[in-house]
C-alpha positions in Angstrom: 0.0 0.0 0.0 1.4 3.3 -1.0 -1.3 5.8 0.1 -4.3 5.9 2.4 -7.5 7.4 1.3 -10.3 8.6 3.5 -13.2 9.3 1.3 -15.7 10.2 4.1 -17.5 13.3 2.8 -17.6 16.6 4.5 -20.7 16.9 6.6 -21.6 17.9 10.2 -21.4 14.3 11.4 -18.1 13.3 9.8 -16.6 16.7 10.8 -16.6 15.5 14.4 -15.5 11.9 14.0 -12.0 10.4 14.1 -12.0 7.7 11.5 -10.0 4.7 12.6 -8.4 4.4 9.1 -6.8 7.8 9.5 -5.0 6.6 12.7 -4.2 3.3 11.1 -2.5 4.9 8.1 -0.4 6.9 10.6 0.7 3.9 12.5 2.0 2.3 9.3 3.7 5.6 8.2 1.5 6.0 5.2 0.7 9.3 3.6 -3.0 10.0 3.1 -5.5 12.0 1.2 -8.8 13.0 2.7 -11.6 15.4 2.5 -10.9 18.4 4.8 -12.8 17.2 8.0 -12.1 19.1 11.2 -11.3 16.0 13.3 -9.4 14.4 10.5 -7.2 17.4 10.2 -6.7 17.5 13.9 -5.7 13.8 13.9 -3.5 13.7 10.8 -2.0 17.2 10.9 0.7 17.4 8.2 0.5 13.7 7.4 -2.3 14.2 4.9 -3.3 16.1 1.8 -6.7 17.7 2.3 -9.4 18.2 -0.3 -11.7 21.2 0.4 -14.8 20.1 -1.5 -16.9 16.9 -1.7 -15.7 16.1 -5.2 -14.6 12.6 -6.4 -12.7 14.4 -9.2 -10.8 16.6 -6.7 -10.1 13.7 -4.5 -8.8 11.7 -7.4 -6.6 14.6 -8.5 -5.2 14.9 -5.0 -4.4 11.2 -4.9 -2.6 11.4 -8.3 -0.6 14.5 -7.3 0.4 13.0 -4.0 1.5 9.7 -5.5 3.6 11.7 -8.1 5.7 13.1 -5.3 7.5 10.3 -3.5 9.5 12.7 -1.3 6.3 14.3 0.0 4.8 10.9 0.5 7.8 9.8 2.6 7.6 13.1 4.6 3.9 12.8 5.3 4.2 9.1 6.3 7.1 9.9 8.7 5.2 12.8 10.3 2.1 10.8 10.7 3.9 7.9 12.4 5.8 10.3 14.7 2.6 12.2 15.6 0.7 9.0 16.3 3.4 7.7 18.6 4.1 10.9 20.4 0.9 13.0 20.5 -2.0 10.7 20.0 -0.9 7.6 21.9 -2.9 6.0 24.7 -0.3 6.9 27.4 -0.7 10.6 26.7 -4.5 10.2 26.9 -4.3 8.4 30.2 -2.2 11.3 31.7 -4.8 13.9 30.5 -7.7 11.8 31.8 -6.1 11.3 35.2 -5.5 15.1 35.4 -9.1 15.8 34.5 -10.4 13.4 37.2 -8.0 15.0 39.8 -9.3 18.5 39.0 -13.0 17.3 39.1 -12.4 15.7 42.5 -10.6 18.7 43.8 -7.3 16.9 44.0 -5.3 19.0 41.6 
């Protein structure tokens, strides 16, 4: 697999969902192309190429352009892998959740 594609269209529901495939592409250091969803952009950051409109033609064009740039593909894959393992990993979430509970219980 050379490239991950997240073809979930831009809409109010998808804009607030983290698609598992986005994170999976990142764990395998694969670049990705997706429609510009708020949560998708938050998760993938610079590891993806974003398409601003719900257009199969625009998505296909972005896929072709991304695949035509192996250096950019490598960079996006590396950044995604690094982001997943340093900023989006479970251990980081546990720390934040514990801090939230401590604040809610008046212990921090």
